[in-house]
Residue, then its C-alpha position, 0 to 999 in steps of 0.5 A: x433842562x435835563x434835570x427839570x425833566x427828570x424831576x418832572x418824571x420822578x414826580x409824575x411817577x411818585x404821583x401815579x404810585x401814590x394814586x395807585x396805592x391809594x386806589x388799592x387801599x380804597x379797594x382793600x377798604x371796600x373788600x374788608x368783608x372778604x376773606x384774605x387773599x391766598x387763604x385756603x379752607x379745606x384745601x380750597x382757595x377762598x381768597x377774595x370771597x365773602x362768606x357765602x361765596x366761600x361756602x358755595x365753592x367748598x360745597x361744590x368741591x366736596x359734593x363732587x362724586x366719589x368715583x369707585x373704580x371696579x375693573x374697567x367700570x366706574x361708579x359715581x357715588x354721591x358723598x351725601x349717600x355716604x353720610x358726608x357732611x361739611x362743618x362749614x360754620x366752624x371752618x368759616x368762623x376760623x377763617x373770619x377770625x384769622x381775617x379779623x386779627x390782621x391789622x389794616x396794614x397787614x391786610x393791605x400789604x397781603x391784598x396788595x401783594x396778592x399772597x399771604x405773608x404768613x400762609x394759613x390753611x383752615x383744615x377740613x372739618x367734616x363727618x361721614x357714616x362709615x356704615x353707609x359708605x360700606x353699604x355703597x361699596x357692597x352695592x357696587x360689589x354685588x353688581x360688578x363682582x364675578x365670583x368663581x363658579x362651581x363646576x357643573x354637571x350637564x346631565x342633558x349634554x353629557x358633559x362636565x363643565x369645570x369652574x371658572x376663576x373670578x374676583x370679588x371686592x375686598x370691602x374691608x380693604x377698600x373702605x379706608x381708601x374710600x374714606x380717604x378719598x371723601x376728604x380730598x379736594x382734588x378731583x383726581x384724588x376722589x377716585x378710588x380703585x377698589x381692592x379685588x381678590x382673585x378667586x380660583x375656581x373650586x374643584x368638583x366637590x360634594x357641594x355641587x352635588x348638594x346644590x343639584x339635589x336640593x334643586x330637585x327636592x325644591x321642584x318636588x316640593x313645588x308639586x306637593x311632595x316632601x323630599x328627604x335625601x342622604x348621600x355619603x361618599x364612602x371614600x371620603x366620608x363626605x355627606x349630603x343631608x337634605x331634610x335627612x333628620x326628619x322623621x319618616x315611616x320605617x317601611x320595609x327599609x327597616x329590614x336592612x337593620x333586621x338583616x344585620x341584627x339577625x346575623x349578629x344573633x346567629x352563632x353559625x352560618x345560616x341554614x337553608x331555611x334561614x337563607x331563604x328567609x334572608x332572600x325572600x325578605x331582601x328580594x321579595x320584601x316579604x313581611x313574613x320573612x322579616x318577622x321570622x328573622x325577628x324570631x332569630x333576633x329575639x332568640x325565641x318565637x316572639x316577633x314583639x320581643x324581636x322588635x324590642x331587641x332590634x330597637x335596642x340594637x339600633x339605639x346602641x349604634x347611635x341611630x336614635x331616631x330609628x325604632x320598631x315598636x310593632x312587627x310587620x302586619x301585627x297589631x298593638x298589644x298592651x304588654x308592648x310599647x306602641x311607639x317610642x319617643x325620639x329626638x326627630x318625632x319630638x319636634x313640633x309641627x312634624x308634617x310627615x305623619x310617620x307610622x307611629x309603630x316603625x320610624x327612622x330618618x334618611x340619615x339613620x338609614x344611610x349611616x347604617x348602610x355605611x356601617x354595613x359597607x365598612x364592616x364588609x371591608x373589615x372595619x367600622x362601628x359594627x365590628x368595634x361594638x360587636x366584636x365576634x358577634x358579627x363578621x365581615x363575611x356576614x356583612x358582605x352576605x347581607x350586601x350580596x343578597x340585597x344586590x339581588x333585589x330587582x324590585x322597587x327600581x328607584x336607585x337602580x334605574x338611575x344608574x347603568x344596568x351593570x352597576x351593582x346596587x345593594x338596596x332595600x326599597x319601601x312603601x306601603x303607607x300610601x304616603x311615602x316612597x323610598x329607597x336606600x342602598x349602596x352603589x358600587x360605581x366605577x367612580x367610587x362607592x357611595x350610600x344614597x337614601x331618598x324619600x318622597x312623602x305626600x302629606x295628604x291623599x294617595x301618593x302616585x308612583x307615576x309622579x314620585x318614581x321619576x323624581x327618585x330616579x333623577x335624584x339617583x342619576x344626579x348622584x351617580x353622575x357626580x361620582x362618574x362625571x367623566x362618564x355620566x349615565x344618560x339613558x332615560x330611566x322611563x324607557x328602562x322602567x317600561x321595558x322592565x314592566x313589559x318583561x314582568x308581564x311577559x314572564x307572568x304570562x309565560x309562567x301562567x301558560x306553563x302552569x295551565x299546561x302542566x295542569x292540563x297534562x297532569x295525571x288525575x289522582x285516584 
C-alpha cells in the first residue's frame, strides 16, 4: 500500500514537472522575439524586452541629466545639449544577433533559469560633441565662478579695500570627468564635481589704477571729450597708457623739451637774463621766453633753427611723435618745414585734429619727464646720450623751476597742497587742455600726463578741469592709498581764483596810489 502511494506521488510530481516544463517551453516559444534574459546593452538590463521596449529603456537611462556640481550648487545638463547621441540600431542589432545564434534548447535553459549561462554585454555605442560639452561647462562657470577681486580705492570713503580670494572652474580638467559621466548608466555616476582652482587676491597694482583712470576717460568720452593719459611709477617703471600714443597738439607742454635742450646748449650756468627766461617760460608760460630759449638751442638768434634743433634733439631721445616745426606765435616760412610726418599723425582717421606745427603724444611727454627725473638722480637716457652736455644739477634746476608753476592747476589740485608738483600745463588751440608733470608724493614719485580734447566747438574749462583734477587725484590716491587725498578740488580752485582776484585788486590799488603820489617830471 505504501509503495503504491509513493508511486502515485512520484508520478504526480513528474506529471506536474512535465506540465510546468511544457508551460515554460510554451512561454519561451511565445517570447522568442524578446531579448534573452540577463542580457545587458550599455549596462542596461534589457532581458525579456522586445526591440522597442529595450530602446525605450536605454533612452531613458542615457537621457538622464548630467549633474554638474559647483561648490554647493548643482546644475542639470541635458545630454542632448552636449551633442550626446546613442547608436541604438547598432547595439540592438548586436543583441538580436546574439539571440538568434542561440539554439532552442540553449535559449530555453537560459529562459528557464532566468539568467545567462554565458553572460553577454553589448557595449555602449554613442557619440557626443566635445565643443558643445565644453560650452556647457563654461556657461556654468560663468554664472557660478567667483574670481578673486582686485583691491579697490574708495575715494569717497577715504579707504582702501583689499582684494578677496575666489575660485574659478578649471574647464580643461573638468571636461574629461564630464565626458566619462555622459557614458555612465548609473544615476550616481552621472554626477560630476567640477574641478575648481582657488585664486588668491591680487595685491594693489598698477592695473587697479588703470581700471579707475579708464573709467573716468570713458565717462569723459560719453560727454564728448577724448582723453589721453600716461602714468609712470618712477620706482618700478610700470606704466598706465590710455590713448597715450594718439597725436595731440604740442601746446605749451613742449616747453619742457625746450628747457632740457636749452640747458644742453649752455656751456655754463645760466646768467641772470637766461634764468629769467626759464622762470617766465615755466611759471608764466611765456611764449616770448620760450622763443628766446630757442635762440639758445640754435646757438643763434633764429627761432626757426631752434625749433629744428629741438625736433632733432627729441627724435634722438626716441620721442618719434614729437616735433616743433614753427616757433610759438610765428608764421610759416617757405624755407622751413611746416610740419613733420610721424607714426602717430600717419594713422588714418585721426580725430584729435592736432596743430600741424607742434605735436606730441602723452606717452612721449611722460617718457621725457621720466628722463628728466632720472637725470636729476644721476642716471638715465639723457646722461647716457649726452654725457658732459647736460648734468644732474641742470635737470634738477629744470624740475625746481617747474615746481614754481602755480598756474594751470590741473595736476596740482588733485594732490595735497604741500606735495611738490613739477609740471607744465598747456592750452591755446581752443580744443585741448592738458598738463604734464612729476609728482613727489609721500607714497612714491610718479609722472602723470593728462589731456582732454574736444573735436568740435570751444572746449570749456568748467567741464574739463574737474575731470583732469579727478584723474590726478585717483593717481595720487593709488600711490598713497593709506592716506588718500579727499579734499574737493573745486573748493581749492575757487579759493585760488578769489586769491588771484584779491591780489590783482591790491596790485591795482597800489599802482594807482603810486601814480597819485608820484612827483611830476619837469
